[in-house]
MIMAR-381463 format. One record per residue (C-alpha): residue number from 1; x, y, z; residue in three letters. Coordinates in nm, 2 decimals. Layout:
! residues N
ATOM  num       u       v       w  residuo
ATOM  NUM       X       Y       Z      Ala
...
END
This chain:
! residues 440
ATOM  num       u       v       w  residuo
ATOM    1    0.00    0.00    0.00      Met
ATOM    2    0.29    0.24    0.09      Leu
ATOM    3    0.45    0.17   -0.25      Arg
ATOM    4    0.13    0.26   -0.44      Lys
ATOM    5    0.10    0.58   -0.24      Phe
ATOM    6    0.46    0.67   -0.33      Lys
ATOM    7    0.39    0.61   -0.70      Ile
ATOM    8    0.08    0.83   -0.67      Phe
ATOM    9    0.28    1.11   -0.51      Ile
ATOM   10    0.55    1.06   -0.78      Tyr
ATOM   11    0.30    1.10   -1.06      Leu
ATOM   12    0.14    1.40   -0.90      Cys
ATOM   13    0.48    1.57   -0.87      Phe
ATOM   14    0.54    1.51   -1.24      Ile
ATOM   15    0.21    1.65   -1.34      Ser
ATOM   16    0.26    1.94   -1.10      Gly
ATOM   17    0.59    2.05   -1.26      Leu
ATOM   18    0.39    2.18   -1.55      Gly
ATOM   19    0.22    2.44   -1.34      Phe
ATOM   20    0.55    2.62   -1.25      Ala
ATOM   21    0.46    2.89   -1.50      Gln
ATOM   22    0.49    3.22   -1.33      Thr
ATOM   23    0.56    3.56   -1.48      Asp
ATOM   24    0.44    3.46   -1.83      Ile
ATOM   25    0.24    3.73   -2.02      Leu
ATOM   26    0.08    3.73   -2.37      Tyr
ATOM   27   -0.03    3.97   -2.64      Phe
ATOM   28   -0.26    3.89   -2.94      Lys
ATOM   29   -0.12    4.03   -3.27      Asp
ATOM   30   -0.45    4.02   -3.46      Ser
ATOM   31   -0.32    4.13   -3.80      Asp
ATOM   32    0.02    3.96   -3.76      Asn
ATOM   33    0.21    4.29   -3.81      Ser
ATOM   34    0.43    4.32   -3.51      Leu
ATOM   35    0.81    4.25   -3.50      Asn
ATOM   36    1.08    4.23   -3.23      Ser
ATOM   37    1.11    4.61   -3.22      Lys
ATOM   38    0.74    4.71   -3.22      Thr
ATOM   39    0.62    4.44   -2.98      Ile
ATOM   40    0.81    4.59   -2.68      Val
ATOM   41    0.57    4.89   -2.68      Glu
ATOM   42    0.26    4.67   -2.64      Lys
ATOM   43    0.09    4.61   -2.31      Glu
ATOM   44    0.09    4.23   -2.23      Phe
ATOM   45   -0.17    4.05   -2.02      Lys
ATOM   46   -0.13    3.76   -1.77      Pro
ATOM   47   -0.23    3.42   -1.89      Ile
ATOM   48   -0.50    3.27   -1.68      Glu
ATOM   49   -0.51    2.91   -1.81      Lys
ATOM   50   -0.38    2.87   -2.16      Leu
ATOM   51   -0.41    3.02   -2.51      Ile
ATOM   52   -0.70    2.86   -2.69      Leu
ATOM   53   -0.89    3.04   -2.96      Glu
ATOM   54   -1.05    2.95   -3.29      Pro
ATOM   55   -0.84    2.94   -3.60      His
ATOM   56   -0.73    3.28   -3.73      Ser
ATOM   57   -0.44    3.46   -3.90      Asp
ATOM   58   -0.34    3.61   -3.57      Ala
ATOM   59    0.00    3.56   -3.40      Ser
ATOM   60    0.05    3.53   -3.02      Phe
ATOM   61    0.34    3.68   -2.84      Trp
ATOM   62    0.47    3.54   -2.51      Phe
ATOM   63    0.66    3.77   -2.28      Lys
ATOM   64    0.88    3.64   -2.00      Ile
ATOM   65    1.01    3.94   -1.79      Pro
ATOM   66    1.37    3.97   -1.69      Lys
ATOM   67    1.46    3.85   -1.34      Ser
ATOM   68    1.75    3.85   -1.10      Asp
ATOM   69    1.76    3.47   -1.11      Val
ATOM   70    2.09    3.36   -1.27      Lys
ATOM   71    1.98    3.01   -1.37      Glu
ATOM   72    1.90    2.90   -1.72      Thr
ATOM   73    1.54    2.86   -1.81      Tyr
ATOM   74    1.36    2.65   -2.08      Ile
ATOM   75    1.03    2.77   -2.24      Phe
ATOM   76    0.83    2.51   -2.43      Lys
ATOM   77    0.52    2.53   -2.65      Val
ATOM   78    0.38    2.18   -2.61      Lys
ATOM   79    0.20    2.13   -2.94      Thr
ATOM   80    0.31    2.01   -3.29      Asn
ATOM   81    0.07    2.25   -3.46      Arg
ATOM   82    0.30    2.55   -3.45      Val
ATOM   83    0.35    2.68   -3.80      Lys
ATOM   84    0.59    2.97   -3.73      Phe
ATOM   85    0.79    3.07   -3.42      Ser
ATOM   86    1.06    3.31   -3.33      Lys
ATOM   87    1.22    3.42   -3.00      Ala
ATOM   88    1.39    3.75   -2.93      Phe
ATOM   89    1.59    3.88   -2.64      Gln
ATOM   90    1.74    4.23   -2.64      Asn
ATOM   91    1.63    4.24   -3.02      Phe
ATOM   92    1.85    3.94   -3.10      Lys
ATOM   93    1.69    3.62   -3.23      Glu
ATOM   94    1.73    3.30   -3.01      Ile
ATOM   95    1.73    2.97   -3.21      Lys
ATOM   96    1.50    2.69   -3.08      Pro
ATOM   97    1.66    2.39   -2.93      Leu
ATOM   98    1.72    2.08   -3.15      Glu
ATOM   99    1.61    1.72   -3.08      Lys
ATOM  100    1.33    1.83   -2.86      Glu
ATOM  101    0.98    1.68   -2.87      Arg
ATOM  102    0.82    2.03   -2.88      Phe
ATOM  103    0.93    2.38   -2.97      Leu
ATOM  104    1.17    2.49   -2.69      Ala
ATOM  105    1.39    2.79   -2.62      Phe
ATOM  106    1.68    2.81   -2.37      Glu
ATOM  107    1.77    3.15   -2.22      Phe
ATOM  108    1.89    3.35   -1.92      Leu
ATOM  109    1.65    3.60   -1.77      Arg
ATOM  110    1.89    3.89   -1.80      Thr
ATOM  111    1.64    4.07   -2.03      Asn
ATOM  112    1.28    4.03   -2.14      Asp
ATOM  113    1.22    3.74   -2.37      Leu
ATOM  114    0.96    3.77   -2.65      Tyr
ATOM  115    0.83    3.46   -2.83      Ile
ATOM  116    0.61    3.48   -3.14      Lys
ATOM  117    0.40    3.18   -3.25      Val
ATOM  118    0.12    3.11   -3.49      Asn
ATOM  119   -0.05    2.81   -3.65      Ser
ATOM  120   -0.25    2.70   -3.95      Asp
ATOM  121   -0.48    2.52   -3.71      Phe
ATOM  122   -0.66    2.63   -3.40      Val
ATOM  123   -0.47    2.88   -3.18      Ser
ATOM  124   -0.39    2.63   -2.91      Tyr
ATOM  125   -0.06    2.70   -2.73      Phe
ATOM  126   -0.01    2.51   -2.41      Pro
ATOM  127    0.32    2.62   -2.26      Phe
ATOM  128    0.57    2.53   -1.99      Glu
ATOM  129    0.84    2.74   -1.82      Leu
ATOM  130    1.09    2.57   -1.59      Asn
ATOM  131    1.44    2.60   -1.48      Lys
ATOM  132    1.68    2.40   -1.70      Glu
ATOM  133    1.75    2.13   -1.44      Leu
ATOM  134    1.38    2.10   -1.36      Asp
ATOM  135    1.29    2.09   -1.73      Ser
ATOM  136    1.55    1.82   -1.80      Asp
ATOM  137    1.44    1.62   -1.50      Phe
ATOM  138    1.07    1.64   -1.61      Arg
ATOM  139    1.16    1.54   -1.97      Glu
ATOM  140    1.35    1.24   -1.86      Lys
ATOM  141    1.06    1.13   -1.64      Leu
ATOM  142    0.82    1.17   -1.92      Ile
ATOM  143    1.04    0.97   -2.16      Ile
ATOM  144    1.06    0.69   -1.90      Asn
ATOM  145    0.69    0.69   -1.85      Leu
ATOM  146    0.64    0.69   -2.23      Asn
ATOM  147    0.86    0.39   -2.25      Gly
ATOM  148    0.65    0.21   -1.99      Phe
ATOM  149    0.33    0.32   -2.16      Phe
ATOM  150    0.43    0.22   -2.51      Tyr
ATOM  151    0.59   -0.10   -2.39      Gly
ATOM  152    0.27   -0.20   -2.21      Phe
ATOM  153    0.06   -0.13   -2.52      Ile
ATOM  154    0.31   -0.32   -2.74      Phe
ATOM  155    0.27   -0.63   -2.52      Leu
ATOM  156   -0.11   -0.61   -2.54      Ile
ATOM  157   -0.08   -0.58   -2.92      Ile
ATOM  158    0.14   -0.89   -2.93      Ile
ATOM  159   -0.09   -1.08   -2.70      Tyr
ATOM  160   -0.39   -0.98   -2.92      Ser
ATOM  161   -0.23   -1.11   -3.23      Leu
ATOM  162   -0.12   -1.43   -3.05      Phe
ATOM  163   -0.47   -1.49   -2.93      Tyr
ATOM  164   -0.59   -1.44   -3.29      Tyr
ATOM  165   -0.35   -1.70   -3.42      Ser
ATOM  166   -0.46   -1.94   -3.14      Phe
ATOM  167   -0.84   -1.89   -3.14      Phe
ATOM  168   -0.88   -1.77   -3.50      Lys
ATOM  169   -1.11   -1.49   -3.37      Asp
ATOM  170   -1.08   -1.18   -3.58      Lys
ATOM  171   -1.18   -0.97   -3.29      Thr
ATOM  172   -0.83   -1.00   -3.14      Phe
ATOM  173   -0.67   -0.93   -3.48      Phe
ATOM  174   -0.86   -0.60   -3.54      Tyr
ATOM  175   -0.83   -0.50   -3.17      Tyr
ATOM  176   -0.45   -0.53   -3.21      Gly
ATOM  177   -0.45   -0.30   -3.51      Phe
ATOM  178   -0.70   -0.07   -3.35      Phe
ATOM  179   -0.45   -0.03   -3.06      Leu
ATOM  180   -0.17    0.03   -3.31      Met
ATOM  181   -0.36    0.32   -3.46      Ser
ATOM  182   -0.44    0.47   -3.12      Ile
ATOM  183   -0.08    0.43   -3.02      Thr
ATOM  184    0.03    0.61   -3.34      Leu
ATOM  185   -0.20    0.89   -3.24      Met
ATOM  186   -0.03    0.93   -2.90      Phe
ATOM  187    0.32    0.91   -3.07      Leu
ATOM  188    0.22    1.19   -3.30      Leu
ATOM  189    0.07    1.41   -3.03      Leu
ATOM  190    0.34    1.38   -2.77      Asp
ATOM  191    0.62    1.46   -3.01      Gly
ATOM  192    0.80    1.13   -2.97      Thr
ATOM  193    0.84    1.08   -3.35      Leu
ATOM  194    1.03    1.41   -3.37      Val
ATOM  195    1.30    1.24   -3.17      Leu
ATOM  196    1.33    0.99   -3.45      Phe
ATOM  197    1.40    1.26   -3.71      Gly
ATOM  198    1.05    1.32   -3.86      Leu
ATOM  199    0.97    1.67   -3.96      Asn
ATOM  200    0.64    1.86   -3.94      Ser
ATOM  201    0.53    1.78   -4.29      Ser
ATOM  202    0.58    1.40   -4.24      Gln
ATOM  203    0.40    1.42   -3.90      Ile
ATOM  204    0.10    1.60   -4.06      Asn
ATOM  205    0.08    1.33   -4.33      Ile
ATOM  206    0.09    1.06   -4.06      Leu
ATOM  207   -0.18    1.24   -3.87      Ile
ATOM  208   -0.41    1.25   -4.17      Leu
ATOM  209   -0.34    0.88   -4.25      Leu
ATOM  210   -0.41    0.79   -3.89      Asn
ATOM  211   -0.76    0.93   -3.91      Tyr
ATOM  212   -0.83    0.67   -4.18      Ile
ATOM  213   -0.66    0.39   -3.98      Leu
ATOM  214   -0.86    0.47   -3.66      Ile
ATOM  215   -1.19    0.48   -3.86      Ser
ATOM  216   -1.12    0.15   -4.04      Phe
ATOM  217   -0.99   -0.06   -3.75      Tyr
ATOM  218   -1.23    0.08   -3.49      Ser
ATOM  219   -1.52   -0.02   -3.73      Ser
ATOM  220   -1.38   -0.37   -3.79      Lys
ATOM  221   -1.31   -0.42   -3.42      Phe
ATOM  222   -1.65   -0.31   -3.30      Val
ATOM  223   -1.83   -0.51   -3.57      Asn
ATOM  224   -1.67   -0.83   -3.47      Tyr
ATOM  225   -1.68   -0.76   -3.10      Phe
ATOM  226   -2.05   -0.68   -3.09      Leu
ATOM  227   -2.14   -0.91   -3.38      Asn
ATOM  228   -2.32   -0.62   -3.55      Leu
ATOM  229   -2.35   -0.81   -3.88      Lys
ATOM  230   -2.60   -1.04   -3.70      Glu
ATOM  231   -2.76   -0.78   -3.47      Val
ATOM  232   -2.78   -0.47   -3.69      Tyr
ATOM  233   -2.69   -0.57   -4.05      Pro
ATOM  234   -2.81   -0.25   -4.20      Lys
ATOM  235   -2.59   -0.03   -3.98      Leu
ATOM  236   -2.29   -0.10   -4.21      Lys
ATOM  237   -2.44    0.12   -4.48      Tyr
ATOM  238   -2.44    0.43   -4.25      Tyr
ATOM  239   -2.09    0.36   -4.11      Thr
ATOM  240   -1.95    0.29   -4.46      Tyr
ATOM  241   -2.08    0.62   -4.57      Ser
ATOM  242   -1.91    0.80   -4.28      Leu
ATOM  243   -1.59    0.61   -4.36      Gly
ATOM  244   -1.60    0.72   -4.72      Cys
ATOM  245   -1.65    1.08   -4.61      Leu
ATOM  246   -1.36    1.06   -4.37      Val
ATOM  247   -1.13    0.95   -4.66      Ile
ATOM  248   -1.27    1.22   -4.88      Leu
ATOM  249   -1.21    1.49   -4.61      Ser
ATOM  250   -0.85    1.37   -4.57      Val
ATOM  251   -0.78    1.40   -4.94      Leu
ATOM  252   -0.94    1.75   -4.96      Ile
ATOM  253   -0.75    1.87   -4.66      Phe
ATOM  254   -0.42    1.73   -4.79      Tyr
ATOM  255   -0.46    1.93   -5.11      Phe
ATOM  256   -0.62    2.25   -4.99      Tyr
ATOM  257   -0.51    2.27   -4.62      Asn
ATOM  258   -0.84    2.43   -4.52      Asn
ATOM  259   -0.90    2.45   -4.14      His
ATOM  260   -1.28    2.41   -4.18      Asn
ATOM  261   -1.22    2.08   -4.36      Ile
ATOM  262   -1.01    1.97   -4.07      Phe
ATOM  263   -1.29    2.04   -3.83      Ile
ATOM  264   -1.53    1.84   -4.05      Val
ATOM  265   -1.28    1.55   -4.06      Leu
ATOM  266   -1.27    1.54   -3.68      Asn
ATOM  267   -1.64    1.56   -3.65      Val
ATOM  268   -1.69    1.28   -3.89      Leu
ATOM  269   -1.45    1.05   -3.70      Val
ATOM  270   -1.63    1.14   -3.38      Phe
ATOM  271   -1.97    1.06   -3.53      Leu
ATOM  272   -1.84    0.72   -3.64      Leu
ATOM  273   -1.72    0.64   -3.29      Leu
ATOM  274   -2.03    0.78   -3.13      Leu
ATOM  275   -2.25    0.56   -3.35      Thr
ATOM  276   -2.07    0.25   -3.23      Tyr
ATOM  277   -2.08    0.36   -2.87      Trp
ATOM  278   -2.46    0.43   -2.89      Leu
ATOM  279   -2.51    0.09   -3.05      Thr
ATOM  280   -2.33   -0.07   -2.77      Ala
ATOM  281   -2.53    0.13   -2.52      Leu
ATOM  282   -2.85   -0.01   -2.67      Val
ATOM  283   -2.70   -0.36   -2.63      Leu
ATOM  284   -2.56   -0.29   -2.28      Ile
ATOM  285   -2.79   -0.55   -2.10      Asn
ATOM  286   -2.70   -0.82   -2.34      Lys
ATOM  287   -2.39   -0.94   -2.15      Asn
ATOM  288   -2.11   -0.82   -1.91      Asn
ATOM  289   -1.85   -0.77   -2.18      Phe
ATOM  290   -2.07   -0.52   -2.36      Thr
ATOM  291   -2.10   -0.32   -2.03      Lys
ATOM  292   -1.72   -0.31   -2.01      Leu
ATOM  293   -1.70   -0.20   -2.37      Phe
ATOM  294   -1.95    0.09   -2.32      Val
ATOM  295   -1.75    0.22   -2.02      Phe
ATOM  296   -1.41    0.18   -2.19      Gly
ATOM  297   -1.52    0.33   -2.52      Phe
ATOM  298   -1.67    0.63   -2.34      Ala
ATOM  299   -1.32    0.73   -2.22      Ile
ATOM  300   -1.19    0.72   -2.57      Leu
ATOM  301   -1.49    0.89   -2.71      Leu
ATOM  302   -1.52    1.19   -2.48      Phe
ATOM  303   -1.15    1.26   -2.44      Ser
ATOM  304   -1.14    1.27   -2.82      Gly
ATOM  305   -1.45    1.50   -2.82      Leu
ATOM  306   -1.25    1.75   -2.61      Asp
ATOM  307   -0.91    1.71   -2.78      Ser
ATOM  308   -1.01    1.68   -3.14      Phe
ATOM  309   -1.35    1.85   -3.18      Val
ATOM  310   -1.40    2.12   -2.92      Phe
ATOM  311   -1.04    2.24   -2.92      Arg
ATOM  312   -1.06    2.29   -3.30      Asn
ATOM  313   -1.35    2.52   -3.23      Leu
ATOM  314   -1.15    2.71   -2.97      Gly
ATOM  315   -1.32    2.54   -2.67      Ile
ATOM  316   -1.19    2.31   -2.41      Ser
ATOM  317   -1.40    2.14   -2.13      Ile
ATOM  318   -1.15    1.93   -1.95      Phe
ATOM  319   -0.82    2.11   -2.02      Tyr
ATOM  320   -0.65    1.77   -2.03      Thr
ATOM  321   -0.27    1.75   -2.10      Asp
ATOM  322   -0.08    1.47   -2.26      Gly
ATOM  323   -0.02    1.29   -1.93      Phe
ATOM  324   -0.39    1.28   -1.84      Asn
ATOM  325   -0.49    1.17   -2.20      Ile
ATOM  326   -0.24    0.88   -2.18      Lys
ATOM  327   -0.36    0.78   -1.83      Leu
ATOM  328   -0.72    0.77   -1.97      Gly
ATOM  329   -0.60    0.58   -2.27      Gly
ATOM  330   -0.43    0.32   -2.04      Leu
ATOM  331   -0.74    0.28   -1.84      Ile
ATOM  332   -0.95    0.24   -2.16      Gln
ATOM  333   -0.70   -0.03   -2.29      Ile
ATOM  334   -0.72   -0.23   -1.97      Ile
ATOM  335   -1.10   -0.22   -1.97      Ile
ATOM  336   -1.11   -0.33   -2.33      Phe
ATOM  337   -0.87   -0.61   -2.25      Gly
ATOM  338   -1.10   -0.74   -1.97      Phe
ATOM  339   -1.40   -0.70   -2.21      Ala
ATOM  340   -1.24   -0.90   -2.49      Ile
ATOM  341   -1.13   -1.18   -2.25      Leu
ATOM  342   -1.47   -1.19   -2.09      Ser
ATOM  343   -1.62   -1.22   -2.44      Arg
ATOM  344   -1.38   -1.49   -2.54      Glu
ATOM  345   -1.45   -1.68   -2.22      Lys
ATOM  346   -1.83   -1.67   -2.28      Leu
ATOM  347   -1.79   -1.78   -2.64      Leu
ATOM  348   -1.57   -2.07   -2.55      Arg
ATOM  349   -1.82   -2.17   -2.28      Lys
ATOM  350   -2.10   -2.16   -2.54      Lys
ATOM  351   -1.88   -2.34   -2.79      Asn
ATOM  352   -1.80   -2.62   -2.55      Asn
ATOM  353   -2.17   -2.66   -2.47      Tyr
ATOM  354   -2.26   -2.67   -2.84      Met
ATOM  355   -1.99   -2.94   -2.90      Lys
ATOM  356   -2.12   -3.14   -2.61      Lys
ATOM  357   -2.48   -3.12   -2.74      Glu
ATOM  358   -2.36   -3.21   -3.09      Ile
ATOM  359   -2.18   -3.51   -2.96      Arg
ATOM  360   -2.49   -3.62   -2.76      Asn
ATOM  361   -2.71   -3.57   -3.06      Phe
ATOM  362   -2.47   -3.76   -3.29      Ser
ATOM  363   -2.47   -4.05   -3.04      Lys
ATOM  364   -2.85   -4.06   -3.04      Ile
ATOM  365   -2.86   -4.06   -3.42      Leu
ATOM  366   -2.60   -4.33   -3.43      Lys
ATOM  367   -2.79   -4.55   -3.19      Asp
ATOM  368   -3.12   -4.50   -3.37      Lys
ATOM  369   -2.95   -4.58   -3.70      Lys
ATOM  370   -2.79   -4.89   -3.56      Ala
ATOM  371   -3.12   -5.01   -3.42      Lys
ATOM  372   -3.29   -4.93   -3.75      Gly
ATOM  373   -3.02   -5.11   -3.95      Asn
ATOM  374   -3.04   -5.41   -3.72      Lys
ATOM  375   -3.41   -5.44   -3.78      His
ATOM  376   -3.37   -5.38   -4.15      Leu
ATOM  377   -3.09   -5.64   -4.18      Asn
ATOM  378   -3.30   -5.91   -4.01      Lys
ATOM  379   -3.59   -5.84   -4.26      Glu
ATOM  380   -3.35   -5.87   -4.56      Lys
ATOM  381   -3.18   -6.19   -4.43      Leu
ATOM  382   -3.52   -6.35   -4.36      Ala
ATOM  383   -3.59   -6.33   -4.74      Ser
ATOM  384   -3.30   -6.57   -4.81      Leu
ATOM  385   -3.36   -6.94   -4.86      Ser
ATOM  386   -3.19   -7.20   -4.64      Ile
ATOM  387   -2.92   -7.27   -4.91      Arg
ATOM  388   -2.87   -6.90   -4.98      Glu
ATOM  389   -2.84   -6.82   -4.60      Arg
ATOM  390   -2.58   -7.10   -4.58      Glu
ATOM  391   -2.38   -6.96   -4.86      Ile
ATOM  392   -2.42   -6.60   -4.72      Phe
ATOM  393   -2.28   -6.72   -4.39      Asp
ATOM  394   -1.98   -6.87   -4.57      Leu
ATOM  395   -1.93   -6.54   -4.75      Ile
ATOM  396   -1.92   -6.36   -4.41      Leu
ATOM  397   -1.65   -6.60   -4.30      Gln
ATOM  398   -1.43   -6.48   -4.59      Gly
ATOM  399   -1.45   -6.80   -4.80      Lys
ATOM  400   -1.39   -6.79   -5.17      Ser
ATOM  401   -1.63   -6.93   -5.43      Asn
ATOM  402   -1.42   -7.24   -5.47      Lys
ATOM  403   -1.41   -7.30   -5.09      Glu
ATOM  404   -1.79   -7.25   -5.07      Ile
ATOM  405   -1.85   -7.50   -5.36      Ala
ATOM  406   -1.64   -7.76   -5.18      Thr
ATOM  407   -1.81   -7.71   -4.84      Ile
ATOM  408   -2.16   -7.70   -4.98      Ala
ATOM  409   -2.08   -7.99   -5.22      Asn
ATOM  410   -2.20   -7.79   -5.53      Val
ATOM  411   -2.04   -7.66   -5.84      Ser
ATOM  412   -1.88   -7.32   -5.87      Ile
ATOM  413   -2.14   -7.21   -6.12      Asn
ATOM  414   -2.41   -7.30   -5.87      Thr
ATOM  415   -2.24   -7.10   -5.60      Val
ATOM  416   -2.22   -6.80   -5.84      Lys
ATOM  417   -2.59   -6.84   -5.91      Phe
ATOM  418   -2.68   -6.84   -5.55      His
ATOM  419   -2.46   -6.54   -5.48      Ile
ATOM  420   -2.63   -6.34   -5.76      Lys
ATOM  421   -2.97   -6.42   -5.60      Asn
ATOM  422   -2.84   -6.32   -5.26      Ile
ATOM  423   -2.71   -5.98   -5.39      Tyr
ATOM  424   -3.04   -5.92   -5.57      Asp
ATOM  425   -3.25   -5.99   -5.26      Lys
ATOM  426   -3.03   -5.79   -5.02      Leu
ATOM  427   -2.97   -5.50   -5.27      His
ATOM  428   -2.60   -5.52   -5.25      Ile
ATOM  429   -2.32   -5.54   -5.51      Lys
ATOM  430   -2.02   -5.70   -5.34      Asn
ATOM  431   -1.89   -5.89   -5.04      Arg
ATOM  432   -1.79   -5.56   -4.86      Lys
ATOM  433   -2.15   -5.45   -4.85      Glu
ATOM  434   -2.25   -5.80   -4.74      Ala
ATOM  435   -2.03   -5.76   -4.43      Leu
ATOM  436   -2.22   -5.44   -4.34      Asn
ATOM  437   -2.54   -5.63   -4.33      Leu
ATOM  438   -2.42   -5.89   -4.08      Ser
ATOM  439   -2.60   -5.91   -3.74      Val
ATOM  440   -2.39   -5.94   -3.44      Lys
END
C-alpha cells in the first residue's frame, strides 16, 4: 500500500511540474504585423489558463520578464501544430533547441524574452516554463513513463495477435491493429516521433493517415466484438458512408489545407465512434463484456471530443494534458482487455456446450441408425432361402467361391448363381456390402 502511495505522489509531482509557469504574459497580434522592435511597446496580459482560440491569422506573443535569477530557463510550447515561431531577447533572435519533442527555447532571464507563434490550425498553445534542471528532469521522467506506456501497449498488441492465431477470432486481430492506430496517435501528439527525425510535414501526413486507420480498424473491431453483422446488419451502410466521407475529407484537406475541412474531418470520425458507442449502449444489458465495452469506449470517445472536436473550435471542457490523456488511454485499454477476455470466455463456454450437445445428438442418431439397420438387416436376411443363407454365412467367413463350392458340395457355377440371387434380394453389389449387413 505504501509503495502505491509513493507512486501516486511521484506521478502528481510530475504533473505538478507543468504548473511552475509564473511571470508569463501574452499579447494577441491580430493582424500579424508586429516584430521584435514594435512588440516591446505593447501592453501584455497575464495568462489565466492557456491560449486557446478558434483558427485565425493572428499571432500570439509570449513575454517572460527579466529576473535577478541567474539560472538558465527552458520555455516550451507543447504542441506540434505551431506553423511559425521566433524568439527575441534584447532584439536578438534566439534559435530553438534541436532534438526536442516540442518547440523549446533556452535562455537566461537577464532581459525580457519575447516569443512569437502562430498556427494554420486552432490557436492552441499550451506552454511550460521551468528552470533548465527541472525541465531536463521532467523530460527524462516523461520519456521513461512513455517507455513504460508504449511497452505495455506493445505487449497487449502482441498478445492480441497471439490470441488471434490461437483462437482464430478476428476480434483479437482487429483489436491489435486498433491499438496500433491509437498508439500512433499518441506518438504523433506527444512529439516522440520528432526524436526519430520526422519533420512537421511528415508528421502532418501521418496524422491524416491515422484518421483513416482509426476509422477503419475501430469499425472492424467493434463489428466483430458486438457481432453487428447479425444484430444490426443495415448499420454498415451508415458507417461505410461515414468512412468514405472521412477518406474524402482527408484528401481534400491534404490538397487544400483548409481548417474548416479539418474540423469536418474530426467531427466525422467522432460521429463514427459515437455511432458504435450508442449501438453498444443499446445492447448494454446483453452481457457483461458489452457493459465493459461501453465504459471503456466512453473514455476514448469523450476525451477525443474535447481534444479533437472542441479544441478545433477554440473550446476546451477538461483542459487535459498529454499525461492525463495517456492515463485515460491506459485505463481504456485495460478495460477493453477485460471486455475481450470476458467475451472470449463466454464464447468458449458456449462453444464447449454446443460441442457437447452435438456429440450427444450424434450419439443418439447413431444409436437410432444402428437399431434401424439391425431391424432392416433381419428383414432382408429373412428373405433368403436356407441354401442362400448357408452360402451367405460362408461369404461372411471370408470363404472364396471355390471353398464355398467344396463345403456346400455344389459346383462353382451353382455358387455364383446363389450369390447373384443373394445380392439381388439384399440389394448389395459386393462382399464388402454383405459384411455391413451382418447381425452381431
